[in-house]
Backbone bond lengths (Angstrom), bond angles and torsions (degrees), N, CA, C in turn:
res aa  C-N    CA-C-N  psi(-1)  N-CA   C-N-CA  omega(-1)  CA-C   N-CA-C  phi
1 M - - - 1.436 - - 1.525 109.52 -
2 L 1.307 114.37 -44.95 1.461 119.45 178.07 1.499 111.19 -61.03
3 G 1.306 117.37 -35.36 1.457 121.96 -179.11 1.504 110.93 -67.46
4 I 1.334 118.49 -40.30 1.478 122.40 176.99 1.515 110.50 -66.47
5 F 1.313 115.66 -42.60 1.444 119.63 179.33 1.537 110.67 -61.67
6 N 1.331 116.58 -43.77 1.467 121.77 175.44 1.512 111.09 -60.15
7 L 1.323 117.24 -43.92 1.472 121.37 179.03 1.510 110.53 -61.70
8 I 1.339 117.19 -46.69 1.516 119.38 -178.71 1.560 107.98 -64.62
9 F 1.332 118.47 -42.17 1.437 121.08 178.61 1.538 111.36 -61.33
10 F 1.331 114.51 -43.18 1.474 120.66 -179.89 1.504 109.47 -62.61
11 I 1.286 119.71 -46.10 1.479 123.74 -179.27 1.522 109.03 -64.83
12 H 1.287 117.18 -45.93 1.509 121.39 179.51 1.530 109.72 -62.16
13 F 1.307 117.80 -43.39 1.477 122.45 -179.75 1.540 110.07 -61.64
14 W 1.320 116.74 -46.17 1.475 119.14 -178.56 1.524 112.65 -69.99
15 Q 1.289 116.50 -32.15 1.485 119.76 175.16 1.522 110.74 -63.19
16 A 1.310 114.66 -46.74 1.479 119.50 178.31 1.524 110.72 -65.08
17 H 1.291 115.02 -42.07 1.483 120.92 179.59 1.543 110.47 -64.85
18 L 1.323 116.85 -41.07 1.445 119.40 178.12 1.527 111.34 -66.52
19 R 1.342 118.29 -37.71 1.460 121.08 176.53 1.529 110.39 -60.47
20 I 1.323 116.74 -46.38 1.452 121.22 177.11 1.511 111.46 -62.77
21 T 1.297 117.29 -45.26 1.427 121.58 178.88 1.510 112.28 -62.59
22 M 1.338 117.94 -39.40 1.431 120.45 178.22 1.550 110.29 -67.02
23 R 1.294 118.19 -38.80 1.479 120.97 176.85 1.517 109.71 -62.16
24 V 1.315 115.95 -46.10 1.460 119.67 179.42 1.520 110.58 -63.44
25 L 1.310 115.77 -43.63 1.450 120.89 -179.67 1.538 110.09 -62.60
26 N 1.347 117.20 -42.09 1.457 119.27 176.32 1.521 111.98 -62.52
27 L 1.310 117.40 -40.08 1.453 119.62 179.77 1.539 109.69 -66.93
28 V 1.307 117.86 -40.28 1.451 121.89 178.17 1.532 111.04 -62.20
29 V 1.344 115.71 -44.11 1.469 119.85 -179.50 1.531 108.55 -65.15
30 L 1.319 118.17 -45.53 1.469 121.10 179.77 1.535 111.51 -61.03
31 T 1.323 116.11 -42.28 1.455 119.53 177.48 1.497 111.59 -62.33
32 I 1.285 119.44 -42.80 1.445 122.57 178.45 1.553 110.42 -64.88
33 V 1.320 118.10 -43.52 1.456 120.82 178.23 1.521 110.67 -60.72
34 F 1.339 118.56 -48.59 1.443 121.40 -179.56 1.541 112.25 -63.78
35 S 1.317 115.50 -41.31 1.455 120.21 178.64 1.530 110.60 -62.45
36 F 1.297 117.23 -42.43 1.463 122.39 180.00 1.542 110.53 -65.57
37 S 1.348 115.93 -44.00 1.463 117.50 179.61 1.536 111.83 -67.56
38 F 1.327 116.28 -35.26 1.479 119.04 175.97 1.516 110.89 -66.02
39 A 1.304 117.15 -42.04 1.451 120.64 179.70 1.519 110.90 -63.37
40 I 1.294 117.56 -40.15 1.479 119.92 177.59 1.498 111.64 -66.40
41 S 1.323 117.18 -40.98 1.488 118.52 179.09 1.521 112.24 -67.90
42 S 1.315 116.89 -35.95 1.471 118.69 177.45 1.510 111.08 -71.42
43 C 1.315 118.48 -29.84 1.471 120.79 174.01 1.483 111.07 -64.23
44 D 1.343 117.45 -38.89 1.440 121.49 178.48 1.526 110.20 -61.71
45 D 1.378 114.79 -43.56 1.458 119.20 179.13 1.500 112.23 -62.55
46 S 1.332 116.18 -42.78 1.463 120.27 -179.25 1.530 109.53 -68.41
47 D 1.342 118.72 -34.14 1.458 120.72 174.91 1.499 112.08 -64.12
48 N 1.360 115.63 -41.11 1.466 119.79 176.97 1.500 112.08 -65.40
49 S 1.315 118.25 -46.76 1.446 119.80 179.26 1.539 110.36 -68.64
50 S 1.296 118.32 -32.32 1.465 120.37 178.95 1.517 108.79 -68.31
51 S 1.308 119.30 -40.62 1.475 119.69 177.83 1.539 110.22 -69.26
52 E 1.328 116.38 -34.41 1.488 118.14 177.25 1.509 110.59 -68.05
53 I 1.318 117.82 -36.26 1.446 122.15 177.81 1.552 109.00 -65.19
54 K 1.328 116.86 -44.04 1.477 118.57 178.52 1.508 112.08 -65.32
55 E 1.342 116.68 -36.19 1.468 119.41 178.79 1.519 111.23 -66.87
56 L 1.314 117.46 -42.75 1.478 123.08 178.32 1.550 109.94 -61.38
57 H 1.301 113.26 -47.24 1.494 117.75 -179.98 1.530 110.71 -61.35
58 T 1.306 117.96 -41.04 1.464 122.39 177.22 1.518 112.01 -60.78
59 R 1.360 116.07 -44.64 1.477 119.39 178.54 1.535 110.92 -64.32
60 I 1.300 116.43 -41.18 1.495 120.66 -179.26 1.516 109.43 -62.03
61 M 1.313 115.76 -46.84 1.497 120.27 -177.59 1.529 110.01 -69.02
62 A 1.332 117.61 -32.89 1.486 119.27 177.63 1.513 110.04 -66.96
63 T 1.319 118.40 -40.85 1.466 121.58 175.65 1.530 110.40 -62.32
64 H 1.311 116.82 -45.88 1.448 121.64 178.63 1.522 109.53 -58.83
65 D 1.329 117.08 -50.34 1.464 121.19 -177.20 1.535 112.45 -64.59
66 H 1.301 117.25 -26.81 1.465 121.43 176.55 1.513 112.05 -73.90
67 V 1.347 116.13 -39.38 1.463 121.46 -172.78 1.518 112.58 -89.83
68 M 1.308 118.28 -34.32 1.466 121.40 -173.75 1.540 113.01 -53.98
69 P 1.329 119.40 -42.75 1.487 116.70 178.94 1.523 113.68 -63.87
70 M 1.307 118.48 -17.73 1.467 121.69 179.46 1.500 112.52 -74.70
71 I 1.343 117.11 -12.75 1.476 119.19 -178.84 1.522 110.09 -64.33
72 G 1.337 117.43 -34.53 1.458 119.77 175.49 1.520 111.84 -59.60
73 K 1.317 116.08 -40.57 1.491 120.84 178.60 1.511 109.24 -68.95
74 V 1.340 119.05 -38.60 1.450 122.93 176.82 1.520 110.74 -56.93
75 L 1.346 116.01 -48.34 1.451 121.44 -178.98 1.525 111.95 -65.95
76 S 1.327 116.64 -39.05 1.470 119.84 179.09 1.538 109.80 -67.42
77 L 1.321 117.74 -42.92 1.478 119.09 177.94 1.475 112.64 -65.24
78 R 1.337 116.83 -37.71 1.469 119.68 177.32 1.524 110.77 -60.28
79 K 1.285 116.35 -41.88 1.505 121.28 179.24 1.554 109.40 -62.74
80 Q 1.335 116.25 -42.45 1.482 119.86 -179.77 1.534 111.27 -67.39
81 V 1.305 115.65 -41.28 1.476 119.36 -179.78 1.515 109.33 -70.05
82 Q 1.307 118.72 -36.45 1.468 122.40 176.03 1.532 111.22 -62.40
83 T 1.309 115.88 -38.70 1.476 119.89 176.12 1.533 111.02 -60.54
84 L 1.334 113.18 -46.06 1.506 118.95 178.41 1.529 109.03 -63.09
85 L 1.303 116.68 -39.70 1.484 120.78 -176.56 1.552 108.55 -66.17
86 D 1.306 118.23 -37.82 1.484 121.19 178.76 1.510 111.51 -64.66
87 S 1.337 117.23 -29.67 1.471 119.18 -178.43 1.521 112.37 -100.26
88 C 1.291 118.01 5.08 1.460 123.13 -178.11 1.552 109.63 -73.51
89 T 1.332 117.56 140.19 1.446 120.17 -178.59 1.527 112.89 -110.21
90 S 1.320 119.39 -25.01 1.471 119.34 -177.94 1.543 111.51 -98.52
91 A 1.313 115.45 154.71 1.464 120.87 -179.64 1.511 111.30 -66.66
92 A 1.339 117.95 -39.42 1.454 122.26 -179.18 1.515 110.65 -63.46
93 C 1.352 114.76 -42.37 1.447 120.15 178.68 1.529 109.34 -64.18
94 G 1.315 116.58 -44.17 1.457 120.09 -179.50 1.512 112.45 -64.58
95 D 1.333 116.88 -39.35 1.470 119.87 178.80 1.535 112.06 -62.55
96 S 1.321 115.77 -46.53 1.467 119.20 -179.33 1.503 111.39 -65.65
97 L 1.323 118.83 -42.85 1.467 120.85 178.96 1.534 111.34 -68.42
98 Q 1.326 116.37 -33.77 1.453 120.11 176.98 1.532 111.37 -65.94
99 A 1.313 117.41 -39.20 1.470 122.74 176.37 1.534 111.33 -63.00
100 I 1.302 115.51 -42.95 1.499 120.69 179.45 1.541 109.47 -66.06
101 T 1.337 116.09 -42.25 1.469 119.81 178.14 1.535 110.37 -61.32
102 Y 1.318 115.40 -43.48 1.491 121.31 -179.81 1.524 109.05 -60.93
103 N 1.337 118.04 -47.56 1.453 120.99 -179.71 1.539 113.67 -61.62
104 L 1.320 115.10 -40.46 1.482 118.89 176.89 1.536 111.61 -64.76
105 T 1.332 115.36 -42.17 1.496 121.16 177.77 1.526 109.37 -63.63
106 K 1.311 116.65 -43.14 1.473 120.66 179.26 1.511 112.14 -65.04
107 A 1.316 118.33 -39.91 1.469 121.78 177.86 1.534 110.65 -60.43
108 D 1.351 115.33 -45.57 1.458 119.29 177.09 1.535 112.75 -63.18
109 A 1.336 115.98 -44.82 1.487 120.64 179.72 1.534 111.05 -65.24
110 D 1.314 118.07 -40.48 1.442 122.20 177.79 1.531 112.42 -58.87
111 M 1.319 114.37 -42.82 1.462 120.19 -179.87 1.537 109.53 -65.36
112 M 1.316 115.57 -46.80 1.486 119.71 -179.36 1.536 110.04 -63.34
113 N 1.315 117.89 -43.48 1.453 120.68 176.57 1.498 114.08 -60.74
114 W 1.345 115.07 -42.25 1.485 117.46 -179.87 1.549 109.27 -65.10
115 M 1.307 117.41 -42.41 1.475 119.27 -179.90 1.511 111.99 -63.06
116 H 1.334 117.22 -40.34 1.465 120.58 -179.21 1.533 113.03 -71.38
117 S 1.333 116.26 -28.94 1.461 118.75 -176.76 1.543 112.19 -91.50
118 Y 1.350 117.82 -18.08 1.439 119.80 -178.88 1.553 111.04 -68.23
119 K 1.322 114.55 130.25 1.465 122.13 176.61 1.487 109.09 -131.46
120 E 1.328 115.90 150.69 1.429 120.74 173.55 1.534 107.68 -70.49
121 P 1.328 117.65 129.45 1.460 119.70 -179.78 1.533 109.75 -69.97
122 L 1.355 114.98 142.08 1.444 121.19 -175.28 1.534 113.70 -88.91
123 G 1.280 117.25 -42.81 1.506 120.03 -177.23 1.519 112.29 -112.10
124 Q 1.316 116.51 148.08 1.454 118.96 180.00 1.517 112.47 -70.44
125 D 1.338 117.42 -23.82 1.427 118.07 -179.25 1.496 114.58 -67.99
126 T 1.341 118.80 -31.82 1.443 122.47 177.69 1.537 112.72 -105.07
127 A 1.290 117.88 -9.10 1.448 122.31 -174.11 1.527 111.64 -64.17
128 L 1.299 120.20 -44.12 1.489 121.14 -178.60 1.519 110.86 -62.26
129 K 1.323 117.81 -46.49 1.461 120.88 -179.72 1.533 110.02 -62.65
130 Y 1.329 117.10 -47.21 1.452 120.61 179.50 1.529 111.70 -60.20
131 L 1.325 116.90 -47.52 1.455 119.87 -178.03 1.529 113.62 -65.87
132 N 1.343 114.22 -35.69 1.517 117.80 175.49 1.497 109.93 -63.29
133 N 1.338 118.24 -41.26 1.464 121.90 176.55 1.524 110.88 -64.13
134 Q 1.332 117.65 -41.09 1.479 121.21 179.80 1.531 110.08 -67.18
135 E 1.298 117.47 -34.80 1.482 121.20 179.85 1.559 107.88 -64.25
136 V 1.294 116.30 -43.66 1.489 120.42 177.36 1.520 109.48 -63.94
137 A 1.340 118.43 -42.53 1.450 121.50 -176.98 1.498 111.57 -64.30
138 I 1.344 119.27 -45.27 1.456 122.63 -177.93 1.543 109.14 -69.89
139 A 1.317 118.25 -30.28 1.458 120.83 177.65 1.562 109.35 -67.27
140 Q 1.353 115.40 -38.18 1.454 119.42 176.99 1.505 110.54 -66.77
141 V 1.327 118.61 -40.30 1.450 121.88 178.06 1.525 108.79 -63.54
142 K 1.316 117.64 -43.28 1.480 121.21 178.20 1.524 109.95 -57.51
143 E 1.297 116.34 -48.10 1.482 121.29 -178.92 1.556 110.52 -61.78
144 Q 1.285 116.58 -40.73 1.474 121.45 178.96 1.522 110.12 -63.54
145 I 1.311 117.81 -43.46 1.464 122.10 178.72 1.519 111.41 -65.46
146 L 1.305 116.74 -47.83 1.482 120.86 -177.81 1.540 109.96 -63.82
147 S 1.311 118.44 -44.43 1.471 121.07 -176.56 1.530 110.83 -70.09
148 S 1.346 117.75 -36.51 1.454 118.18 178.62 1.528 112.56 -70.82
149 I 1.352 116.02 -36.36 1.468 119.04 174.12 1.518 111.42 -62.08
150 E 1.316 116.08 -46.67 1.475 120.62 -179.46 1.514 111.41 -59.80
151 A 1.340 116.78 -45.65 1.490 120.58 -179.45 1.524 110.11 -63.88
152 A 1.331 117.71 -42.54 1.452 120.88 179.67 1.538 112.50 -64.05
153 E 1.330 116.21 -45.69 1.478 120.42 179.45 1.503 111.11 -64.20
154 T 1.305 119.06 -38.26 1.470 122.84 177.79 1.520 109.97 -63.81
155 C 1.319 115.19 -47.35 1.471 119.63 178.14 1.530 112.62 -59.33
156 L 1.309 115.76 -46.15 1.471 119.14 -178.64 1.521 112.47 -65.47
157 K 1.350 117.74 -35.75 1.459 120.21 176.47 1.522 111.78 -66.64
158 E 1.317 117.14 -37.88 1.481 121.16 178.52 1.519 111.81 -67.26
159 R 1.307 118.90 -31.52 1.466 122.26 -174.14 1.558 111.12 -89.20
160 Q 1.287 119.08 -8.62 1.460 120.58 -179.51 1.503 113.31 -92.76
């Protein structure tokens, strides 16, 4: 009789234990499945932001590579305008040439400052914001260079 009672207790105990084990196993499997799906979705997001970061960096460097060779022209024009300024006799002439010289010098300095301050972003969380700001900054430098070159060339054509 004691043997049957032990057998019934043993079977009942293992049934209850198996139910608990199955619940735990189901929770573990569900946790693994959700974790895996979350990891995959976050990888997709990081791939998207990573490609956006690369695209931004490429655009920034393309703008830099387009404008940087113009610095030689900026320096040459500044020298020519400075020569005119040295031989200028009227105050109005001097003021206009001084403004052009200042803008050419500022364009050169802005480019050099941008190049010295530009750093590769380290983390993806701040990289997009940083690169967006740098894209705006290099666009402003480009505009400064182009407008100062245009003003200097116009001035030199008028004076010849």
